[in-house]
C-alpha positions as CSV (number, residue, x, y, z in Angstrom):
1,M,-13.1,1.0,2.7
2,Q,-12.4,2.2,-1.0
3,Q,-11.0,-0.8,-3.1
4,N,-8.5,0.3,-5.5
5,N,-8.6,0.0,-8.9
6,P,-8.1,-3.3,-10.5
7,N,-7.0,-2.5,-13.9
8,L,-4.0,-0.3,-12.7
9,P,-0.7,-1.2,-11.2
10,V,-0.6,-1.3,-7.5
11,I,2.6,0.8,-5.8
12,N,4.0,-0.4,-3.2
13,P,5.6,3.1,-1.9
14,R,7.8,1.4,0.8
15,R,9.4,-0.8,-2.1
16,L,9.7,2.3,-4.4
17,L,11.9,4.4,-1.8
18,E,14.1,1.2,-0.9
19,E,14.7,1.1,-4.7
20,S,14.5,4.6,-6.6
21,G,14.8,7.1,-3.7
22,E,13.0,10.4,-2.6
23,R,12.7,11.8,-5.7
24,A,10.7,8.7,-7.5
25,L,8.4,9.3,-4.4
26,A,7.8,12.9,-5.1
27,D,7.4,12.3,-8.9
28,L,4.7,10.1,-8.6
29,L,2.8,12.4,-5.9
30,R,3.5,15.6,-8.9
31,G,1.8,13.2,-11.1
32,T,-1.5,13.4,-9.7
33,G,-1.0,17.1,-9.4
34,Y,0.5,17.4,-5.7
35,V,3.4,19.0,-5.2
36,I,4.9,18.6,-1.8
37,Q,6.9,20.5,0.3
38,Y,10.7,19.6,1.0
39,G,10.1,19.3,4.4
40,M,6.8,17.2,4.3
41,L,8.9,14.6,1.7
42,R,11.7,14.2,4.2
43,D,8.9,13.4,7.2
44,L,7.2,10.8,4.4
45,C,10.0,9.0,3.6
46,H,10.8,8.4,7.3
47,V,7.1,7.0,7.6
48,M,7.6,5.1,5.0
49,R,11.0,3.3,6.5
50,S,9.2,3.4,9.6
51,G,6.0,2.0,9.7
52,L,4.9,4.0,12.1
53,P,1.4,6.5,11.9
54,W,2.1,10.0,10.6
55,L,0.4,12.7,12.3
56,I,-0.2,15.6,10.3
57,E,-1.0,19.1,11.9
58,G,-1.7,22.2,10.4
59,P,-3.9,24.9,9.6
60,R,-7.5,24.1,7.5
61,G,-6.9,24.4,3.5
62,G,-3.3,23.9,3.7
63,G,-3.1,20.2,1.6
64,K,-3.4,17.6,4.5
65,T,-6.0,15.8,3.7
66,A,-5.0,16.1,-0.2
67,L,-1.2,14.7,0.4
68,A,-3.0,11.6,2.0
69,E,-5.5,11.2,-0.9
70,A,-2.7,12.2,-3.6
71,L,-0.7,9.0,-2.0
72,A,-3.7,6.7,-2.2
73,E,-4.1,8.1,-5.6
74,A,-0.3,7.9,-7.2
75,C,0.3,4.3,-5.7
76,N,-3.5,2.8,-6.2
77,L,-4.0,1.7,-2.8
78,S,-7.0,1.2,-1.2
79,V,-8.2,3.3,1.6
80,F,-10.0,3.0,4.5
81,Y,-11.2,6.3,6.2
82,L,-12.0,7.5,9.1
83,Q,-13.7,11.0,9.8
84,G,-13.5,12.1,12.9
85,M,-16.3,12.9,15.0
86,E,-18.4,12.7,18.1
87,G,-20.4,9.8,18.7
88,L,-17.2,7.3,17.2
89,T,-18.0,3.6,19.2
90,L,-15.5,0.6,19.1
91,A,-17.6,-0.6,16.0
92,D,-16.9,2.1,14.1
93,V,-13.0,1.7,14.7
94,L,-12.0,-1.8,15.6
95,Y,-15.1,-4.2,16.0
96,D,-18.4,-5.5,16.6
97,W,-20.0,-9.0,16.8
98,D,-22.9,-9.6,14.8
99,R,-25.3,-10.7,17.6
100,E,-28.4,-11.4,15.3
101,A,-26.4,-13.7,13.3
102,Q,-25.1,-15.2,16.2
103,T,-27.9,-15.7,17.8
104,Q,-29.3,-17.6,15.0
105,W,-26.5,-19.4,14.2
106,V,-26.9,-21.0,18.0
107,R,-30.6,-21.5,17.4
108,Q,-30.0,-24.0,14.5
109,A,-26.8,-25.2,16.1
110,V,-29.0,-26.7,19.1
111,A,-32.0,-27.9,16.7
112,M,-29.6,-30.1,14.5
113,G,-28.5,-31.7,17.4
114,C,-25.8,-29.6,18.8
115,G,-25.0,-28.9,22.6
116,F,-26.0,-25.7,23.8
117,E,-22.3,-25.0,25.2
118,E,-20.5,-26.2,21.9
119,A,-22.7,-23.9,19.8
120,R,-22.2,-21.0,22.2
121,A,-18.2,-21.2,21.5
122,G,-18.6,-21.9,17.8
123,Q,-20.4,-18.1,17.1
124,W,-17.4,-16.3,18.7
125,T,-15.7,-17.2,15.0
126,R,-14.2,-14.5,12.3
127,E,-17.9,-15.1,10.2
128,F,-19.4,-13.4,12.9
129,L,-16.9,-10.7,13.6
130,M,-17.4,-7.2,11.9
131,L,-14.4,-5.1,11.6
132,G,-14.0,-0.6,12.0
133,E,-11.9,1.0,9.6
134,A,-8.8,0.8,11.2
135,L,-8.4,-3.0,12.2
136,A,-9.7,-3.7,9.4
137,A,-6.9,-2.0,7.7
138,Y,-4.3,-3.9,9.8
139,E,-6.4,-7.6,8.5
140,M,-5.9,-6.7,5.1
141,T,-2.2,-6.2,5.6
142,A,-1.9,-9.2,7.5
143,Q,-3.7,-11.5,4.3
144,D,-2.5,-9.4,1.7
145,C,1.1,-8.4,0.5
146,A,-0.3,-5.0,-1.3
147,I,-0.6,-2.4,1.7
148,P,-3.7,-0.2,2.3
149,I,-3.4,3.4,3.5
150,L,-5.5,4.5,7.0
151,I,-7.1,7.8,6.5
152,C,-8.3,9.5,9.6
153,D,-9.5,13.0,9.0
154,E,-9.8,15.7,11.9
155,F,-8.8,13.3,14.2
156,D,-8.6,16.2,16.6
157,K,-12.5,15.7,16.5
158,V,-12.1,11.9,18.5
159,S,-13.0,11.7,22.1
160,E,-9.9,10.3,24.4
161,K,-11.8,6.9,24.5
162,I,-11.6,6.7,20.9
163,E,-7.9,7.8,20.8
164,D,-7.3,4.7,24.0
165,M,-9.0,2.2,21.6
166,L,-6.4,3.1,19.0
167,L,-3.1,2.6,21.6
168,Q,-2.7,-1.0,21.3
169,L,-3.2,-1.0,17.1
170,F,-0.6,1.6,16.6
171,A,1.8,0.9,19.1
172,R,1.9,-3.2,18.1
173,G,-0.1,-3.4,14.8
174,Y,-2.7,-5.6,16.3
175,A,-5.5,-5.5,18.7
176,H,-6.8,-8.0,20.8
177,V,-10.1,-9.4,20.4
178,P,-11.6,-11.1,23.4
179,R,-13.3,-14.5,22.5
180,F,-11.4,-14.5,19.5
181,G,-7.8,-13.5,19.5
182,E,-5.1,-11.3,17.8
183,I,-6.1,-9.2,14.2
184,G,-3.3,-7.2,12.7
185,V,0.3,-8.2,11.7
186,R,3.4,-7.9,13.8
187,D,6.0,-6.9,11.3
188,Q,6.3,-3.5,11.4
189,T,7.3,-3.3,8.0
190,R,3.5,-4.6,6.6
191,W,1.7,-1.7,8.3
192,P,-0.8,-0.1,6.6
193,V,0.2,3.5,5.9
194,V,-1.7,5.0,8.7
195,I,-2.1,8.8,8.4
196,L,-4.0,11.3,10.7
197,L,-5.0,14.8,9.9
198,S,-5.5,17.4,12.5
199,N,-6.2,21.1,12.3
200,D,-5.4,21.0,16.2
201,Q,-8.5,23.0,17.8
202,R,-11.0,20.5,18.8
203,H,-9.0,18.9,21.8
204,D,-5.1,18.0,22.1
205,L,-4.3,14.9,21.2
206,S,-3.0,12.6,24.4
207,S,0.8,12.0,24.9
208,P,0.7,8.3,24.2
209,M,-1.4,9.0,20.7
210,R,1.7,11.2,20.2
211,S,4.2,9.3,21.0
212,R,3.1,6.5,18.5
213,C,3.2,8.6,15.8
214,L,5.6,10.6,13.5
215,Y,5.0,14.1,13.5
216,S,4.9,17.1,11.0
217,W,3.7,20.3,11.0
218,L,2.3,21.3,7.6
219,P,2.4,25.1,7.4
220,P,0.7,27.1,4.7
221,P,2.7,27.0,1.6
222,A,5.2,29.8,0.8
223,P,4.3,32.0,-2.0
224,R,6.5,30.6,-4.3
225,E,5.6,27.1,-3.9
226,E,2.0,28.2,-3.6
227,V,2.6,29.1,-8.0
228,R,3.8,25.6,-8.2
229,I,1.1,24.4,-6.7
230,L,-1.6,26.2,-8.5
231,K,-0.1,25.3,-11.8
232,A,0.4,21.9,-11.0
233,R,-3.3,21.6,-9.6
234,C,-4.7,23.5,-12.4
235,P,-2.4,23.2,-15.6
236,Q,-4.9,24.3,-18.4
237,T,-4.1,28.1,-16.3
238,S,-2.9,30.9,-18.5
239,R,0.2,32.8,-17.5
240,L,-1.5,35.8,-16.7
241,L,-4.6,34.4,-15.0
242,L,-2.0,32.6,-12.8
243,A,0.1,35.3,-11.4
244,K,-3.0,37.4,-11.2
245,M,-4.8,34.8,-8.7
246,V,-1.4,34.5,-6.6
247,K,-1.1,38.3,-6.2
248,L,-5.0,38.2,-5.4
249,I,-5.0,36.0,-2.7
250,N,-1.6,37.5,-1.3
251,A,-3.4,40.7,-1.4
252,I,-6.4,39.5,1.0
253,R,-4.3,37.5,3.3
254,S,-2.5,41.5,4.0
255,L,-6.1,42.7,4.7
256,P,-7.2,43.1,7.7
257,G,-10.0,42.1,9.6
258,I,-11.0,39.0,7.4
259,T,-10.6,35.8,10.3
260,D,-10.9,33.3,7.6
261,K,-7.8,34.0,5.1
262,P,-8.2,32.1,2.2
263,G,-6.1,29.2,2.4
264,L,-4.8,26.7,-0.8
265,R,-7.8,25.1,-1.1
266,E,-9.8,28.4,-1.9
267,S,-7.3,29.4,-4.1
268,I,-7.2,26.2,-5.8
269,S,-11.3,26.1,-6.2
270,L,-11.5,30.1,-7.6
271,L,-8.3,29.3,-9.9
272,R,-10.4,25.8,-11.2
273,A,-13.7,27.7,-11.8
274,L,-12.0,30.6,-13.6
275,A,-10.4,28.0,-15.8
276,D,-13.6,26.3,-16.6
277,E,-15.3,29.4,-17.4
278,G,-12.4,29.8,-20.1
279,R,-10.9,32.8,-18.6
280,S,-7.2,33.6,-19.8
281,D,-7.5,37.1,-17.4
282,V,-9.9,37.9,-14.7
283,S,-11.1,41.5,-13.4
284,I,-12.0,43.0,-10.4
285,D,-15.5,43.2,-11.1
286,E,-15.3,39.8,-12.0
287,I,-13.3,39.0,-8.9
288,E,-16.8,40.5,-6.9
289,L,-18.7,37.7,-9.0
290,H,-16.7,34.8,-7.3
291,L,-16.3,36.5,-3.5
292,C,-18.1,32.6,-2.8
293,F,-14.7,30.9,-3.1
294,L,-12.8,33.4,-0.9
295,A,-15.1,34.2,2.0
296,R,-16.3,31.7,4.7
297,R,-18.1,34.5,7.1
298,R,-20.3,37.0,6.5
299,L,-18.4,40.1,8.1
300,D,-15.5,38.3,6.2
301,L,-17.5,39.1,3.0
302,E,-18.4,42.4,3.4
303,N,-15.0,43.3,4.5
304,L,-13.7,41.7,1.0
305,R,-16.5,44.3,-1.1
306,K,-15.3,46.8,0.7
307,S,-11.7,46.0,0.3
308,L,-12.2,45.7,-3.5
309,A,-10.5,48.7,-5.0
310,R,-7.3,48.1,-2.3
311,I,-7.4,44.4,-3.9
312,E,-7.2,45.2,-7.6
313,V,-4.4,47.9,-6.8
314,M,-2.4,44.7,-5.8
315,M,-3.8,42.3,-8.3
316,E,-2.9,44.2,-11.1
317,G,0.0,46.1,-10.1
318,P,3.6,44.7,-10.7
319,N,5.1,42.0,-8.8
320,E,8.2,41.0,-9.4
321,E,9.0,38.1,-7.5
322,V,5.6,36.6,-8.6
323,E,6.2,37.0,-12.5
324,R,9.7,35.7,-12.1
325,W,8.1,32.8,-10.3
326,V,5.7,32.1,-13.3
327,D,8.0,32.7,-15.7
328,E,10.4,29.8,-14.5
329,L,7.3,27.5,-14.7
330,E,6.4,28.8,-18.2
331,E,10.3,27.8,-18.7
332,V,9.6,24.5,-17.7
333,A,6.7,23.8,-19.5
334,R,8.2,24.0,-22.6
C-alpha cells in the first residue's frame, strides 16, 4: 500500500462529483496532466455514484494505468496496487495467517498457565491476520472516512482461481475469513474505488467477474484528443515540436509492416525526451537517433529505418488539421 501525502488535503471524488459535478472531476484530473476522454469521464462518474468496481479494457499504451494513477494523485488517495501475474496467492490478494507468530502465542499462553484449547482459540485474532492488497483496501474504508483506490493492473493475467477469490469481495464489499469473520464494509457508497485494467490479451475474464463491474473500453485517442493530451503532459513543448510530433506518430501508424504501432505512452515519452533536451524543433536525422522510443520489435525498428524518408515527408509537410488544433491550444494558453 502506498500511503497518501499527509501534508495535502484528501479529496473524496464521490463527494466532489455530488457537490460540484462532472466538470470539477475532469478539471481535477487535468491538474495532474491527464486529459480524460468524454466517454471515459461519463463512465467514471457512473463508477463514483454506484461504488462498483470499474473494468477498463483497451490496447496497451492508451492511458488506462495513467487514468487510475491520475485519479489517485488528484485526490491524494492511498493506493493499494495488485499487479496481475501468474502465481498470485490467497495471501497476496485476500489474507493469510502469521503461522509462526500464532505458534509462539500458543506456546507462551500455555507456559503462563492458559489451557491449550483456550490458547489455540486466542490465535485466531486480527493481530495474527495479514491482509492482501484487495482485502486491505476494503478494511481501510471500513475503518476510515477517507476512501482508498485499489488498482489491479494487467488483470487479464490473473488466474481463474484468483478471479474466484475476488467475486465475493467485489459483489458484497466484504470477505469471510474462516475462524475470524467478515472483513470489509457492506455500505456500497463507502467501498474503495476499484479499477481493474486489462489489455484483453492473456485470457478472457469470466462472466461472473464482468457482471460485478461497470465496463469501459478505452480506445486510442483521436488525433485531436492526442494533441490536447500531449500538450497537457508536456506543457513546455513548443508549438512546432508538438505539431511535428503528432504528424510523426500518425505517419508511423499509417506504415505497413509495423507490428506494434506507437501508442500514447510512446508519444509522451519521446516528446518529453526531446523537450528535456531543450529542442523546440526536430529533424528526421534527430528522430533516427530516438527510434528506441518508437520501436518495440527488431523488425519494427528495421522497417522504421527503411521508411525514414517517407516519414520525413509527412512530418515536415503541411497538415491543416493538426496545425489548427495546435493553434487552438496556443490560443487557450494565452
